[in-house]
PDB file of N, CA, C and O in Angstrom:
ATOM      1  N   UNK A   1       0.845  -1.182   0.000  1.00  0.00           N
ATOM      2  CA  UNK A   1       0.000   0.000   0.000  1.00  0.00           C
ATOM      3  C   UNK A   1       0.886   1.239   0.000  1.00  0.00           C
ATOM      4  O   UNK A   1       1.803   1.355   0.814  1.00  0.00           O
ATOM      5  N   UNK A   2       0.614   2.148  -0.899  1.00  0.00           N
ATOM      6  CA  UNK A   2       1.403   3.372  -0.979  1.00  0.00           C
ATOM      7  C   UNK A   2       0.797   4.463  -0.110  1.00  0.00           C
ATOM      8  O   UNK A   2      -0.413   4.495   0.111  1.00  0.00           O
ATOM      9  N   UNK A   3       1.634   5.340   0.371  1.00  0.00           N
ATOM     10  CA  UNK A   3       1.203   6.450   1.206  1.00  0.00           C
ATOM     11  C   UNK A   3       0.785   7.621   0.323  1.00  0.00           C
ATOM     12  O   UNK A   3       1.515   7.986  -0.599  1.00  0.00           O
ATOM     13  N   UNK A   4      -0.383   8.217   0.591  1.00  0.00           N
ATOM     14  CA  UNK A   4      -0.795   9.388  -0.192  1.00  0.00           C
ATOM     15  C   UNK A   4       0.226  10.517  -0.081  1.00  0.00           C
ATOM     16  O   UNK A   4       0.949  10.613   0.911  1.00  0.00           O
ATOM     17  N   UNK A   5       0.278  11.364  -1.098  1.00  0.00           N
ATOM     18  CA  UNK A   5       1.220  12.481  -1.111  1.00  0.00           C
ATOM     19  C   UNK A   5       0.841  13.577  -0.125  1.00  0.00           C
ATOM     20  O   UNK A   5       1.720  14.223   0.446  1.00  0.00           O
ATOM     21  N   UNK A   6      -0.462  13.799   0.086  1.00  0.00           N
ATOM     22  CA  UNK A   6      -0.937  14.856   0.971  1.00  0.00           C
ATOM     23  C   UNK A   6      -2.054  14.328   1.862  1.00  0.00           C
ATOM     24  O   UNK A   6      -2.749  13.378   1.501  1.00  0.00           O
ATOM     25  N   UNK A   7      -2.222  14.940   3.015  1.00  0.00           N
ATOM     26  CA  UNK A   7      -3.323  14.584   3.907  1.00  0.00           C
ATOM     27  C   UNK A   7      -4.646  14.879   3.195  1.00  0.00           C
ATOM     28  O   UNK A   7      -4.816  15.950   2.612  1.00  0.00           O
ATOM     29  N   UNK A   8      -5.571  13.934   3.244  1.00  0.00           N
ATOM     30  CA  UNK A   8      -6.865  14.119   2.607  1.00  0.00           C
ATOM     31  C   UNK A   8      -6.860  13.882   1.111  1.00  0.00           C
ATOM     32  O   UNK A   8      -7.848  14.171   0.436  1.00  0.00           O
ATOM     33  N   UNK A   9      -5.772  13.364   0.586  1.00  0.00           N
ATOM     34  CA  UNK A   9      -5.636  13.135  -0.853  1.00  0.00           C
ATOM     35  C   UNK A   9      -5.400  11.645  -1.085  1.00  0.00           C
ATOM     36  O   UNK A   9      -4.640  11.018  -0.347  1.00  0.00           O
ATOM     37  N   UNK A  10      -6.036  11.081  -2.091  1.00  0.00           N
ATOM     38  CA  UNK A  10      -5.852   9.660  -2.398  1.00  0.00           C
ATOM     39  C   UNK A  10      -4.793   9.425  -3.463  1.00  0.00           C
ATOM     40  O   UNK A  10      -4.509   8.281  -3.814  1.00  0.00           O
ATOM     41  N   UNK A  11      -4.207  10.501  -3.979  1.00  0.00           N
ATOM     42  CA  UNK A  11      -3.167  10.362  -4.999  1.00  0.00           C
ATOM     43  C   UNK A  11      -1.899   9.779  -4.372  1.00  0.00           C
ATOM     44  O   UNK A  11      -1.589  10.060  -3.214  1.00  0.00           O
ATOM     45  N   UNK A  12      -1.185   8.984  -5.124  1.00  0.00           N
ATOM     46  CA  UNK A  12       0.067   8.396  -4.652  1.00  0.00           C
ATOM     47  C   UNK A  12       1.188   8.807  -5.596  1.00  0.00           C
ATOM     48  O   UNK A  12       0.939   9.221  -6.728  1.00  0.00           O
ATOM     49  N   UNK A  13       2.415   8.692  -5.125  1.00  0.00           N
ATOM     50  CA  UNK A  13       3.577   9.022  -5.960  1.00  0.00           C
ATOM     51  C   UNK A  13       3.535   8.137  -7.206  1.00  0.00           C
ATOM     52  O   UNK A  13       3.296   6.933  -7.113  1.00  0.00           O
ATOM     53  N   UNK A  14       3.766   8.738  -8.357  1.00  0.00           N
ATOM     54  CA  UNK A  14       3.669   7.985  -9.604  1.00  0.00           C
ATOM     55  C   UNK A  14       4.544   8.633 -10.661  1.00  0.00           C
ATOM     56  O   UNK A  14       5.206   9.641 -10.412  1.00  0.00           O
ATOM     57  N   UNK A  15       4.536   8.055 -11.810  1.00  0.00           N
ATOM     58  CA  UNK A  15       5.229   8.607 -12.968  1.00  0.00           C
ATOM     59  C   UNK A  15       4.176   9.273 -13.831  1.00  0.00           C
ATOM     60  O   UNK A  15       3.172   8.652 -14.182  1.00  0.00           O
ATOM     61  N   UNK A  16       4.399  10.531 -14.175  1.00  0.00           N
ATOM     62  CA  UNK A  16       3.451  11.257 -15.009  1.00  0.00           C
ATOM     63  C   UNK A  16       3.462  10.654 -16.407  1.00  0.00           C
ATOM     64  O   UNK A  16       4.488  10.650 -17.088  1.00  0.00           O
ATOM     65  N   UNK A  17       2.305  10.145 -16.825  1.00  0.00           N
ATOM     66  CA  UNK A  17       2.220   9.522 -18.142  1.00  0.00           C
ATOM     67  C   UNK A  17       1.637  10.461 -19.186  1.00  0.00           C
ATOM     68  O   UNK A  17       1.504  10.095 -20.354  1.00  0.00           O
ATOM     69  N   UNK A  18       1.287  11.682 -18.761  1.00  0.00           N
ATOM     70  CA  UNK A  18       0.789  12.672 -19.709  1.00  0.00           C
ATOM     71  C   UNK A  18      -0.608  12.397 -20.217  1.00  0.00           C
ATOM     72  O   UNK A  18      -0.963  12.847 -21.307  1.00  0.00           O
ATOM     73  N   UNK A  19      -1.411  11.671 -19.459  1.00  0.00           N
ATOM     74  CA  UNK A  19      -2.786  11.394 -19.842  1.00  0.00           C
ATOM     75  C   UNK A  19      -3.709  12.111 -18.871  1.00  0.00           C
ATOM     76  O   UNK A  19      -3.758  11.772 -17.688  1.00  0.00           O
ATOM     77  N   UNK A  20      -4.435  13.095 -19.363  1.00  0.00           N
ATOM     78  CA  UNK A  20      -5.292  13.893 -18.497  1.00  0.00           C
ATOM     79  C   UNK A  20      -6.663  13.259 -18.300  1.00  0.00           C
ATOM     80  O   UNK A  20      -7.061  12.354 -19.033  1.00  0.00           O
ATOM     81  N   UNK A  21      -7.372  13.755 -17.292  1.00  0.00           N
ATOM     82  CA  UNK A  21      -8.723  13.306 -16.940  1.00  0.00           C
ATOM     83  C   UNK A  21      -8.758  11.833 -16.561  1.00  0.00           C
ATOM     84  O   UNK A  21      -9.698  11.123 -16.919  1.00  0.00           O
ATOM     85  N   UNK A  22      -7.752  11.373 -15.847  1.00  0.00           N
ATOM     86  CA  UNK A  22      -7.699   9.970 -15.436  1.00  0.00           C
ATOM     87  C   UNK A  22      -7.766   9.786 -13.929  1.00  0.00           C
ATOM     88  O   UNK A  22      -7.844   8.651 -13.460  1.00  0.00           O
ATOM     89  N   UNK A  23      -7.739  10.867 -13.153  1.00  0.00           N
ATOM     90  CA  UNK A  23      -7.789  10.747 -11.698  1.00  0.00           C
ATOM     91  C   UNK A  23      -9.226  10.506 -11.269  1.00  0.00           C
ATOM     92  O   UNK A  23     -10.112  11.305 -11.573  1.00  0.00           O
ATOM     93  N   UNK A  24      -9.455   9.416 -10.570  1.00  0.00           N
ATOM     94  CA  UNK A  24     -10.801   9.088 -10.113  1.00  0.00           C
ATOM     95  C   UNK A  24     -11.084   9.511  -8.696  1.00  0.00           C
ATOM     96  O   UNK A  24     -12.112   9.137  -8.132  1.00  0.00           O
ATOM     97  N   UNK A  25     -10.193  10.286  -8.107  1.00  0.00           N
ATOM     98  CA  UNK A  25     -10.335  10.645  -6.694  1.00  0.00           C
ATOM     99  C   UNK A  25     -10.923  12.031  -6.477  1.00  0.00           C
ATOM    100  O   UNK A  25     -11.207  12.395  -5.336  1.00  0.00           O
ATOM    101  N   UNK A  26     -11.112  12.811  -7.524  1.00  0.00           N
ATOM    102  CA  UNK A  26     -11.616  14.180  -7.424  1.00  0.00           C
ATOM    103  C   UNK A  26     -10.806  15.024  -6.448  1.00  0.00           C
ATOM    104  O   UNK A  26     -11.360  15.872  -5.749  1.00  0.00           O
ATOM    105  N   UNK A  27      -9.521  14.796  -6.401  1.00  0.00           N
ATOM    106  CA  UNK A  27      -8.636  15.547  -5.518  1.00  0.00           C
ATOM    107  C   UNK A  27      -8.549  16.997  -5.980  1.00  0.00           C
ATOM    108  O   UNK A  27      -8.410  17.264  -7.174  1.00  0.00           O
ATOM    109  N   UNK A  28      -8.632  17.930  -5.036  1.00  0.00           N
ATOM    110  CA  UNK A  28      -8.521  19.341  -5.402  1.00  0.00           C
ATOM    111  C   UNK A  28      -7.100  19.694  -5.811  1.00  0.00           C
ATOM    112  O   UNK A  28      -6.875  20.736  -6.426  1.00  0.00           O
ATOM    113  N   UNK A  29      -6.139  18.840  -5.477  1.00  0.00           N
ATOM    114  CA  UNK A  29      -4.742  19.081  -5.817  1.00  0.00           C
ATOM    115  C   UNK A  29      -4.368  18.515  -7.181  1.00  0.00           C
ATOM    116  O   UNK A  29      -3.324  18.866  -7.732  1.00  0.00           O
ATOM    117  N   UNK A  30      -5.195  17.658  -7.723  1.00  0.00           N
ATOM    118  CA  UNK A  30      -4.827  16.899  -8.916  1.00  0.00           C
ATOM    119  C   UNK A  30      -4.927  17.738 -10.187  1.00  0.00           C
ATOM    120  O   UNK A  30      -6.005  18.221 -10.536  1.00  0.00           O
ATOM    121  N   UNK A  31      -3.807  17.909 -10.871  1.00  0.00           N
ATOM    122  CA  UNK A  31      -3.793  18.646 -12.131  1.00  0.00           C
ATOM    123  C   UNK A  31      -4.222  17.758 -13.292  1.00  0.00           C
ATOM    124  O   UNK A  31      -4.387  18.234 -14.415  1.00  0.00           O
ATOM    125  N   UNK A  32      -4.402  16.478 -13.023  1.00  0.00           N
ATOM    126  CA  UNK A  32      -4.731  15.544 -14.101  1.00  0.00           C
ATOM    127  C   UNK A  32      -6.176  15.677 -14.566  1.00  0.00           C
ATOM    128  O   UNK A  32      -6.527  15.165 -15.629  1.00  0.00           O
ATOM    129  N   UNK A  33      -7.019  16.352 -13.792  1.00  0.00           N
ATOM    130  CA  UNK A  33      -8.414  16.525 -14.189  1.00  0.00           C
ATOM    131  C   UNK A  33      -8.657  17.958 -14.618  1.00  0.00           C
ATOM    132  O   UNK A  33      -8.745  18.863 -13.788  1.00  0.00           O
ATOM    133  N   UNK A  34      -8.764  18.154 -15.921  1.00  0.00           N
ATOM    134  CA  UNK A  34      -8.971  19.508 -16.428  1.00  0.00           C
ATOM    135  C   UNK A  34     -10.422  19.763 -16.819  1.00  0.00           C
ATOM    136  O   UNK A  34     -10.796  20.904 -17.089  1.00  0.00           O
ATOM    137  N   UNK A  35     -11.238  18.722 -16.854  1.00  0.00           N
ATOM    138  CA  UNK A  35     -12.631  18.895 -17.255  1.00  0.00           C
ATOM    139  C   UNK A  35     -13.556  18.357 -16.171  1.00  0.00           C
ATOM    140  O   UNK A  35     -13.105  17.836 -15.152  1.00  0.00           O
ATOM    141  N   UNK A  36     -14.836  18.491 -16.404  1.00  0.00           N
ATOM    142  CA  UNK A  36     -15.781  18.040 -15.384  1.00  0.00           C
ATOM    143  C   UNK A  36     -15.811  16.517 -15.305  1.00  0.00           C
ATOM    144  O   UNK A  36     -15.487  15.835 -16.277  1.00  0.00           O
ATOM    145  N   UNK A  37     -16.205  15.981 -14.138  1.00  0.00           N
ATOM    146  CA  UNK A  37     -16.155  14.524 -13.928  1.00  0.00           C
ATOM    147  C   UNK A  37     -16.939  13.706 -14.949  1.00  0.00           C
ATOM    148  O   UNK A  37     -16.566  12.568 -15.235  1.00  0.00           O
ATOM    149  N   UNK A  38     -18.010  14.256 -15.502  1.00  0.00           N
ATOM    150  CA  UNK A  38     -18.818  13.503 -16.448  1.00  0.00           C
ATOM    151  C   UNK A  38     -18.115  13.207 -17.759  1.00  0.00           C
ATOM    152  O   UNK A  38     -18.516  12.297 -18.484  1.00  0.00           O
ATOM    153  N   UNK A  39     -17.075  13.958 -18.073  1.00  0.00           N
ATOM    154  CA  UNK A  39     -16.393  13.746 -19.354  1.00  0.00           C
ATOM    155  C   UNK A  39     -15.051  13.053 -19.200  1.00  0.00           C
ATOM    156  O   UNK A  39     -14.274  12.996 -20.152  1.00  0.00           O
ATOM    157  N   UNK A  40     -14.769  12.532 -18.026  1.00  0.00           N
ATOM    158  CA  UNK A  40     -13.480  11.893 -17.763  1.00  0.00           C
ATOM    159  C   UNK A  40     -13.268  10.608 -18.538  1.00  0.00           C
ATOM    160  O   UNK A  40     -14.214   9.907 -18.897  1.00  0.00           O
ATOM    161  N   UNK A  41     -12.007  10.320 -18.783  1.00  0.00           N
ATOM    162  CA  UNK A  41     -11.635   9.046 -19.401  1.00  0.00           C
ATOM    163  C   UNK A  41     -12.036   7.883 -18.502  1.00  0.00           C
ATOM    164  O   UNK A  41     -12.166   6.752 -18.971  1.00  0.00           O
ATOM    165  N   UNK A  42     -12.234   8.155 -17.205  1.00  0.00           N
ATOM    166  CA  UNK A  42     -12.568   7.066 -16.287  1.00  0.00           C
ATOM    167  C   UNK A  42     -13.881   6.399 -16.666  1.00  0.00           C
ATOM    168  O   UNK A  42     -14.170   5.294 -16.206  1.00  0.00           O
ATOM    169  N   UNK A  43     -14.678   7.057 -17.497  1.00  0.00           N
ATOM    170  CA  UNK A  43     -15.922   6.445 -17.950  1.00  0.00           C
ATOM    171  C   UNK A  43     -15.635   5.181 -18.753  1.00  0.00           C
ATOM    172  O   UNK A  43     -16.481   4.291 -18.833  1.00  0.00           O
ATOM    173  N   UNK A  44     -14.444   5.097 -19.348  1.00  0.00           N
ATOM    174  CA  UNK A  44     -14.066   3.910 -20.115  1.00  0.00           C
ATOM    175  C   UNK A  44     -12.938   3.145 -19.433  1.00  0.00           C
ATOM    176  O   UNK A  44     -12.325   2.260 -20.031  1.00  0.00           O
ATOM    177  N   UNK A  45     -12.670   3.493 -18.182  1.00  0.00           N
ATOM    178  CA  UNK A  45     -11.583   2.849 -17.437  1.00  0.00           C
ATOM    179  C   UNK A  45     -11.894   1.390 -17.161  1.00  0.00           C
ATOM    180  O   UNK A  45     -12.982   1.062 -16.688  1.00  0.00           O
ATOM    181  N   UNK A  46     -10.948   0.520 -17.452  1.00  0.00           N
ATOM    182  CA  UNK A  46     -11.062  -0.912 -17.185  1.00  0.00           C
ATOM    183  C   UNK A  46     -10.033  -1.270 -16.122  1.00  0.00           C
ATOM    184  O   UNK A  46      -8.837  -1.282 -16.414  1.00  0.00           O
ATOM    185  N   UNK A  47     -10.470  -1.566 -14.876  1.00  0.00           N
ATOM    186  CA  UNK A  47      -9.517  -1.884 -13.808  1.00  0.00           C
ATOM    187  C   UNK A  47      -8.591  -3.044 -14.148  1.00  0.00           C
ATOM    188  O   UNK A  47      -7.494  -3.127 -13.595  1.00  0.00           O
ATOM    189  N   UNK A  48      -8.997  -3.929 -15.030  1.00  0.00           N
ATOM    190  CA  UNK A  48      -8.163  -5.059 -15.415  1.00  0.00           C
ATOM    191  C   UNK A  48      -7.319  -4.781 -16.641  1.00  0.00           C
ATOM    192  O   UNK A  48      -6.529  -5.626 -17.063  1.00  0.00           O
ATOM    193  N   UNK A  49      -7.481  -3.599 -17.215  1.00  0.00           N
ATOM    194  CA  UNK A  49      -6.772  -3.254 -18.436  1.00  0.00           C
ATOM    195  C   UNK A  49      -5.351  -2.791 -18.178  1.00  0.00           C
ATOM    196  O   UNK A  49      -4.938  -2.600 -17.034  1.00  0.00           O
ATOM    197  N   UNK A  50      -4.622  -2.618 -19.252  1.00  0.00           N
ATOM    198  CA  UNK A  50      -3.227  -2.196 -19.160  1.00  0.00           C
ATOM    199  C   UNK A  50      -3.052  -0.697 -19.360  1.00  0.00           C
ATOM    200  O   UNK A  50      -1.937  -0.183 -19.270  1.00  0.00           O
ATOM    201  N   UNK A  51      -4.152   0.009 -19.633  1.00  0.00           N
ATOM    202  CA  UNK A  51      -4.052   1.440 -19.906  1.00  0.00           C
ATOM    203  C   UNK A  51      -5.114   2.202 -19.124  1.00  0.00           C
ATOM    204  O   UNK A  51      -6.126   1.634 -18.712  1.00  0.00           O
ATOM    205  N   UNK A  52      -4.871   3.487 -18.926  1.00  0.00           N
ATOM    206  CA  UNK A  52      -5.851   4.362 -18.289  1.00  0.00           C
ATOM    207  C   UNK A  52      -6.716   5.009 -19.353  1.00  0.00           C
ATOM    208  O   UNK A  52      -6.206   5.651 -20.271  1.00  0.00           O
ATOM    209  N   UNK A  53      -8.018   4.843 -19.232  1.00  0.00           N
ATOM    210  CA  UNK A  53      -8.937   5.572 -20.086  1.00  0.00           C
ATOM    211  C   UNK A  53      -8.887   5.250 -21.558  1.00  0.00           C
ATOM    212  O   UNK A  53      -9.313   6.068 -22.374  1.00  0.00           O
ATOM    213  N   UNK A  54      -8.389   4.101 -21.925  1.00  0.00           N
ATOM    214  CA  UNK A  54      -8.316   3.741 -23.337  1.00  0.00           C
ATOM    215  C   UNK A  54      -8.101   2.237 -23.432  1.00  0.00           C
ATOM    216  O   UNK A  54      -8.035   1.553 -22.411  1.00  0.00           O
ATOM    217  N   UNK A  55      -7.994   1.731 -24.629  1.00  0.00           N
ATOM    218  CA  UNK A  55      -7.706   0.317 -24.841  1.00  0.00           C
ATOM    219  C   UNK A  55      -6.550   0.205 -25.825  1.00  0.00           C
ATOM    220  O   UNK A  55      -6.273   1.131 -26.587  1.00  0.00           O
ATOM    221  N   UNK A  56      -5.889  -0.928 -25.796  1.00  0.00           N
ATOM    222  CA  UNK A  56      -4.809  -1.159 -26.754  1.00  0.00           C
ATOM    223  C   UNK A  56      -5.388  -1.333 -28.147  1.00  0.00           C
ATOM    224  O   UNK A  56      -6.404  -2.000 -28.341  1.00  0.00           O
ATOM    225  N   UNK A  57      -4.724  -0.723 -29.100  1.00  0.00           N
ATOM    226  CA  UNK A  57      -5.145  -0.832 -30.490  1.00  0.00           C
ATOM    227  C   UNK A  57      -4.040  -1.521 -31.284  1.00  0.00           C
ATOM    228  O   UNK A  57      -2.905  -1.623 -30.819  1.00  0.00           O
ATOM    229  N   UNK A  58      -4.371  -1.983 -32.460  1.00  0.00           N
ATOM    230  CA  UNK A  58      -3.378  -2.634 -33.304  1.00  0.00           C
ATOM    231  C   UNK A  58      -2.204  -1.686 -33.524  1.00  0.00           C
ATOM    232  O   UNK A  58      -2.394  -0.524 -33.882  1.00  0.00           O
ATOM    233  N   UNK A  59      -1.008  -2.183 -33.311  1.00  0.00           N
ATOM    234  CA  UNK A  59       0.189  -1.375 -33.467  1.00  0.00           C
ATOM    235  C   UNK A  59       0.678  -0.748 -32.171  1.00  0.00           C
ATOM    236  O   UNK A  59       1.818  -0.288 -32.102  1.00  0.00           O
ATOM    237  N   UNK A  60      -0.178  -0.721 -31.128  1.00  0.00           N
ATOM    238  CA  UNK A  60       0.252  -0.201 -29.826  1.00  0.00           C
ATOM    239  C   UNK A  60       1.191  -1.192 -29.167  1.00  0.00           C
ATOM    240  O   UNK A  60       1.112  -2.396 -29.413  1.00  0.00           O
ATOM    241  N   UNK A  61       2.075  -0.684 -28.333  1.00  0.00           N
ATOM    242  CA  UNK A  61       3.040  -1.532 -27.658  1.00  0.00           C
ATOM    243  C   UNK A  61       3.129  -1.101 -26.202  1.00  0.00           C
ATOM    244  O   UNK A  61       3.279   0.086 -25.914  1.00  0.00           O
ATOM    245  N   UNK A  62       3.038  -2.055 -25.284  1.00  0.00           N
ATOM    246  CA  UNK A  62       3.206  -1.787 -23.861  1.00  0.00           C
ATOM    247  C   UNK A  62       4.677  -1.983 -23.537  1.00  0.00           C
ATOM    248  O   UNK A  62       5.236  -3.051 -23.785  1.00  0.00           O
ATOM    249  N   UNK A  63       5.305  -0.951 -22.982  1.00  0.00           N
ATOM    250  CA  UNK A  63       6.724  -1.000 -22.661  1.00  0.00           C
ATOM    251  C   UNK A  63       6.868  -1.105 -21.150  1.00  0.00           C
ATOM    252  O   UNK A  63       6.471  -0.188 -20.430  1.00  0.00           O
ATOM    253  N   UNK A  64       7.433  -2.211 -20.652  1.00  0.00           N
ATOM    254  CA  UNK A  64       7.603  -2.347 -19.208  1.00  0.00           C
ATOM    255  C   UNK A  64       8.589  -1.313 -18.672  1.00  0.00           C
ATOM    256  O   UNK A  64       9.565  -0.967 -19.337  1.00  0.00           O
ATOM    257  N   UNK A  65       8.326  -0.835 -17.484  1.00  0.00           N
ATOM    258  CA  UNK A  65       9.204   0.126 -16.836  1.00  0.00           C
ATOM    259  C   UNK A  65      10.516  -0.560 -16.505  1.00  0.00           C
ATOM    260  O   UNK A  65      10.529  -1.584 -15.823  1.00  0.00           O
ATOM    261  N   UNK A  66      11.622  -0.003 -16.986  1.00  0.00           N
ATOM    262  CA  UNK A  66      12.935  -0.623 -16.772  1.00  0.00           C
ATOM    263  C   UNK A  66      13.336  -0.628 -15.311  1.00  0.00           C
ATOM    264  O   UNK A  66      13.927  -1.590 -14.822  1.00  0.00           O
ATOM    265  N   UNK A  67      13.017   0.430 -14.632  1.00  0.00           N
ATOM    266  CA  UNK A  67      13.467   0.559 -13.256  1.00  0.00           C
ATOM    267  C   UNK A  67      12.580   1.543 -12.526  1.00  0.00           C
ATOM    268  O   UNK A  67      12.039   2.465 -13.136  1.00  0.00           O
ATOM    269  N   UNK A  68      12.426   1.358 -11.243  1.00  0.00           N
ATOM    270  CA  UNK A  68      11.678   2.322 -10.437  1.00  0.00           C
ATOM    271  C   UNK A  68      12.400   3.665 -10.413  1.00  0.00           C
ATOM    272  O   UNK A  68      11.794   4.682 -10.077  1.00  0.00           O
ATOM    273  N   UNK A  69      13.685   3.684 -10.763  1.00  0.00           N
ATOM    274  CA  UNK A  69      14.444   4.929 -10.766  1.00  0.00           C
ATOM    275  C   UNK A  69      14.150   5.777 -12.000  1.00  0.00           C
ATOM    276  O   UNK A  69      14.407   6.981 -11.996  1.00  0.00           O
ATOM    277  N   UNK A  70      13.616   5.166 -13.052  1.00  0.00           N
ATOM    278  CA  UNK A  70      13.275   5.908 -14.258  1.00  0.00           C
ATOM    279  C   UNK A  70      11.982   6.653 -13.970  1.00  0.00           C
ATOM    280  O   UNK A  70      10.950   6.036 -13.710  1.00  0.00           O
ATOM    281  N   UNK A  71      12.035   7.976 -14.016  1.00  0.00           N
ATOM    282  CA  UNK A  71      10.861   8.745 -13.619  1.00  0.00           C
ATOM    283  C   UNK A  71      10.248   9.583 -14.736  1.00  0.00           C
ATOM    284  O   UNK A  71       9.264  10.287 -14.512  1.00  0.00           O
ATOM    285  N   UNK A  72      10.820   9.514 -15.936  1.00  0.00           N
ATOM    286  CA  UNK A  72      10.269  10.276 -17.050  1.00  0.00           C
ATOM    287  C   UNK A  72      10.188   9.390 -18.280  1.00  0.00           C
ATOM    288  O   UNK A  72      11.049   8.541 -18.509  1.00  0.00           O
ATOM    289  N   UNK A  73       9.148   9.596 -19.065  1.00  0.00           N
ATOM    290  CA  UNK A  73       9.019   8.819 -20.294  1.00  0.00           C
ATOM    291  C   UNK A  73      10.182   9.083 -21.234  1.00  0.00           C
ATOM    292  O   UNK A  73      10.563   8.201 -22.003  1.00  0.00           O
ATOM    293  N   UNK A  74      10.753  10.282 -21.188  1.00  0.00           N
ATOM    294  CA  UNK A  74      11.872  10.603 -22.074  1.00  0.00           C
ATOM    295  C   UNK A  74      13.126   9.802 -21.734  1.00  0.00           C
ATOM    296  O   UNK A  74      14.074   9.784 -22.518  1.00  0.00           O
ATOM    297  N   UNK A  75      13.146   9.138 -20.571  1.00  0.00           N
ATOM    298  CA  UNK A  75      14.293   8.317 -20.186  1.00  0.00           C
ATOM    299  C   UNK A  75      14.279   6.940 -20.845  1.00  0.00           C
ATOM    300  O   UNK A  75      15.231   6.176 -20.682  1.00  0.00           O
ATOM    301  N   UNK A  76      13.220   6.608 -21.585  1.00  0.00           N
ATOM    302  CA  UNK A  76      13.147   5.295 -22.222  1.00  0.00           C
ATOM    303  C   UNK A  76      13.903   5.297 -23.524  1.00  0.00           C
ATOM    304  O   UNK A  76      13.956   4.275 -24.209  1.00  0.00           O
TER     305      UNK A  76
END
């Protein structure tokens, strides 16, 4: 179990993947939600899926994280 970043916040330390409207916690601190909750990608979120707010399409590739020390996508 990860510790939240702030008191009263359900967000946890993570790697920014650059996908907006994916936070399901309605945190007032979360910059990931730029639109109203009704239009969020979470409407299509699959907890068993490999992606947030979308599905894999032909030609897509899932790249495993090389190390917990890699913190930016540009490091791949």
